[in-house]
C-alpha positions, 0 to 999 in steps of 0.5 A: 113245399106247400104254403097256405096264403091268406089276406084281407082286402088291404093285403090282396095285391101283395097276396097276389104277388106272393102267390106268383112268387111262390109259383116261380119258386116251385112251391105249391100255394094254397090260396085261402082268400080273400079274392078282391080288394072289397072290404073283408074281416081278416080274422077268419082268413088268418085262422084258416091259414093257421089251421091248415098249417097246424093240421099238416096240410101245409108246411108254412103259412103267410098272412097279409094285411095292411100292417100285418099286426092284426093278422099275426094276432088272429093267426096266433089264436089257433092252437099250435100256430106260431105266427111272426110279424116280420118287417125285414129279413132279420126278423124273418130269419130269427123267427124261423131259427129261434122260434120255429115260426110256421106262419109269416105275417106281412104288412102291405102298407109297411113293406114294399112288394119287392122287399116282401118277396125277399122276406118270404124267401128268407122265411121259407128258406131258413130252418129251425136251429133247435138246441137251446131254443127247444126248451123255450118253445116247449114252455110256450106249448105248456102255456098254450096247453094251460090256457086251453084248459088241457 
């Protein structure tokens, strides 16, 4: 599995841990920055992660910041991205099963590293249930199309 990963400065240390974890899992990680703890604005990085996922160049994305909230919002501005802020295993599982989320957002100041890695595993290992959830996702896509003027 190819996983695009990006963070701001607040999420840098956790991003490094996630990259190492992905390597241990045998995944191919695509690091889209940042490269240090020097202050940087997260929106372009999160958009880049979502664009890679939506383009099919990665199977999933992970964005990381202090809270993960702004990162999820920025990632979701990309047409076709379904980023979910997941502070625990339950939300990660439901984000995939019910919402077919394709980008995971984590808050490095909210979730301890060891627990974040468990959340990553749940997110990547859980599939979409389909069925009753498909019409709801289609409605989300319809709204997205309307807002884009399509």
